[in-house]
N, C-alpha and C positions, 0 to 999 in steps of 0.2 A: 595589447592583450597580455594578461598575466599568465605565464605558463603554469600548468599543473605538474607537480612533481611526479616522476615515474613511480609506479608501484614497486616497492621493494619486496624482495623475497620474504622478508620478515613480516610484511603486512598481511593481516588475516582478513579475507573478504567477509562481508556480511552475507551469510548463507542462512536464510530464514524462511519460516512459513507464517502466513497470516492465520490468526485464530480469532474469528469474530464471535461476539456474544449475541445471542438472540433473547436472552432473559437475564434478569438480575443475578440469578443463582448460578449461571453458567461459569462465572469466574470464581466461584467458591472453590477452595483448595481441593476438596474431595471430588469435585466435578471436572476439574481441569487437569488433574495429575496425569490421567491416561493419555490425553492428547499431547501433553508435553513430552512424555516418554516416546510416543510415536514420532514426534518431530525429531527427537534425538536419534532414534533408530534409523531415520532417513538421512542422518548426517548433519542436521542443523546445528548451528551455534547461536542463532538468534530466533526469536519469535516476535511478531508484532501482535499486539492486543488491540482489538477494535471494539469500540463502544459506539453504538448508534444513537443519535438524537434525531428529533424530527421537528418540522415546522409545516404549517398548513398551506402557505402560498409563497410564490417566488419573491414577493415584496414584503412578506411578513417579517416581524422582528422577534416574535416569541419562539424560543427554542425550548422544547420540552423533552423529557426522557421517556415518555410513554407514547408509542407510535403504532399506527397500523399502516403498513406499507406493502403494497402489492399482495394484500391478503394475509400478510404475516403480522401477528400481534406480538409485541414484546415490551418489557419494561427494562430499560437499559441498566446495566450495572452502575451503582454509585461509586463514589471515590473509594470507599472502604472495600467494596467488592473488588474493584480493580487492584487495590493494594494486596488482597489475598492472591490474585493471579500473578502479580509481579513477584511476590515472595516465593510462590511455588515455582515460577520459572527460574528464579535465581537459585533456588535450592536444587533444581534439576541441572544447574550448570549452564543455563541459557541466558544470553543477554536479551534486553527488551527494548523494543520500539513501541511507544504509546501512540496510537493513531486514531483520533476521533473522526467519526463520519456523521454528517448531517444529511438526513434524507427528507424528501418531500412526501407528504402523505398521499398526494394525488398520484395516480398511475400515469398521468399525462406528462409529467415532468420528472427530471432527475436533479441531483444536487448541483450539477453544473449550471442549471438554469436559475438557481437562487441569485437574486440580484438583478434580474431582468427588469428594466424600467425603474429600478430603485433610485430614489433621490439621495442626495448627500445626507439629508436629515434622517431619512429612513435607514440609511447605512449606519449612521451613528447609533441609532437605537438598536440595530441588529448587533453591531459590534459590542455594545455595552453588555448585552446578554451573553454573547458568545465568549467575550473575555472572561466573564465570571466562571463559565464552564471550564475554560482552558486553565485559568490561574489556579483553580482548586486542584486540578489534576497535575499541573506543573509543580505545585507545592508538594504534593504526595510523591511525585517522581523524584524530586530532590531528596526527600526524606528516605526513599527506598533505593536510591542509587540507580535509577533507570538510566540506561545508556544512551538513549536518543528519544527526542520528543518531537512529534509532528504537530505543527500549529494548524493544520487543515488538510483536507483531502478533496481534490477535484472540484474546488469551488471556483470554477472558471468565471462565472458571472460576477463574482466578488473581487476578482484579482485587480480590477482597475482602481479600487479604492486604496491607493498606495499609502496615503497618510494614515489611514486607519490601521492598515496592516503593520506599519512601522510602529505605531503606538501599541498594538497588541504584542508585537515581538518584545518591545521594551518592558511591558508589564510582565511577560512570561520570564524574561531574563532576570527580573528582580528576585524571583523566587526559585528559578531552576538554572543551574550553572552548567549543565551538560549541553551537548550539541543539539541544534534545532534544524529541522527541515520543514518544508511544505511539499506535499505530494500533488503536483499538478497533473491534470489529465493529459494523456499523450496528445501531442499536437498543440497544447496550450502553454507548454513550458517556456516558449519564447516570448510570451506576453506578460511575464512577471518582471516588473521593473525593480523589484526589491529583493532579488536574490542576494545582493551584497550584504543584507542584514542577517542572513542565515549562514549556517555552517556547511550544509549540504544542499545541493539541488536535488529535489525529489521528483520523480516521474512515475506515475502509474502507467506502465509501458505496454498498453494493449495495442501496439502498432499493427495495422494490417500488413500481412506479409505476402499473401498469394490468393488469387481468386479461384484457384483450382481446388477441387474437392479433395484430391489426393496428391498434393504437391510433393515433389522430391525434396530431400534435405538441401540439395544444391539450389533449388528454386527458392526455398525458404531463406537460405543464407544470402542469396542475391537480394531478397526482399528487405534485408536489414541495412543494406548499404546507404540509402539516403538518410536513415536515422542515425547511423554511426557518424556521418559527417556533421549533422546538425547538433548531435550531442557533444561531439568533440569541440565544435565551435562555441557552444554555450558554456561548456566547462572552462575553456580558455578565456572567454570574455570575462568571467567572474573569478577565475582562479580557484574554483571549487570543484570537488568531485561530485559525481552523480550517483545517487542510489535509486534503484528502481523500488519504490515503495510498494508496488504490486506488479507482478507479471504472472500471467496464467493463461491456460488454454483448456477448453473443455475436451472431453474425449468424444468428440462428434465431428462429422463432416462439416466443412465450412468454417471451422474454428480459426483457421489461418487467415481467413478473409475478414472476420470480425471477432477477434479474441475477446472483446469487451461484451459481446452479446450473449447473455446467459439464456436467451430465448431462441437461439438458433435451432433449426430443425433437429429433432432428437433422433438422429441417425448415428448409431454408435460407430466410432472409429478410434480405437485406442492408439493405433500406430501414428496417426497424424498428430496427436497430442505429444507423443514421444519425440517425433521428428521436429516439431516446433521447439521443444526444449533443447534438442541436440543442436539445432541451428543457432539458438540463442547463446548457448554456452560456447559453441565454436566461434561465433563472431563477436560477442560482446565481452565475455567474462574476463579476458586478459587485457582489455584496453586500459591504458594508464589513467584514464579519467574515470574509470568505473570502480565504485566502492563496494558494490554488491547488490543483492536483491532479496526481496521478500516474495515468496511464491504464494499465490492465491490458489488454494487455501486448504487447511485441514479443518474438518468438522469436529466439534467437541465430542459428539457421538459418531463413531465411524459409520460410513454408509455401507449398505449391502453390496456384495460383489455384483458386478455387471452394471453399476451406475455409470452414467455419462456426464457426471458433474466435473467441476474443475479439480476436484481432489485427485492427486496422482497415486494415492495409496493403492497397492495391489495391482498396479498397471505397469506397462512398459515404461511410462514416463517416470514412475517412481524409481525404477532402476537407473535411468539416465541421470536423474537428479542426485541420487545417492552416490553414484560413481564420481560425479563432479565434486560434490560436497566432501567426499572422502579423499579427493585428490588422486583418484585412480583412473580418470578418464583421459589424462594427457599422455 
């Protein structure tokens, strides 16, 4: 195993918020400036910009930028729209992770199911289309000095196509010279055989922590222990640090049991959201293998008070996050 260097006092953690686009114009400068300032006010030094693409079936190869997903309609930002968002983030003093998402139009499946039953020939066709999307954005990322680029998000069903992923990575590296990651779904990070070809191990860290509706911080901290062990081992195996490409909790009961489930019963509980973040920072943040995190999420248009969404704004969770991001929680 290759040891990972200890985090130095001079090293700055990735402390960011995810900003997803639901419409092509969301990333235009005049629309995104407000949320960038809100991210900075919460202590962020990074943002991740999310563009959604779509395909019709788990074995489909056509990936398009106009999607209807779970009742939401959007036209994804194009490369030039994303460029505006990158420039606005840099102007605001924020570093950028570009993180594409591929969704399935059907409500019966999610992106991790893409690739189910897919043959090698079908995978080749899928990657041909996907690579074109990535390379266009990677070229723009290089031109704009984007600080990190994710080659994929939660594509669990596609992870087994190692040859194709290595080819994709090579194509992206031809045009983008910055660090690359892939954001595996929590629990699937151990099934990626090609971490060696990337610069960071990425995990969308929606790990279940407790089945209690109102767990204590101590119980939530205990819930992290098996994941700390597996993350440390994975980092040591590849000699690479881990970045949580997403981590988030709804301000609802049961969010600690299924942090990934945005359809969990809508029973408001802002304290459990705050406690989940407290446990995360207490247990994970200072680990030597940990490079930082992107918190899911900030909406481009702020939500009304009393919402039970993932957004921590105006809630106790926001105070917890800001204290850690500002270095005042230790």
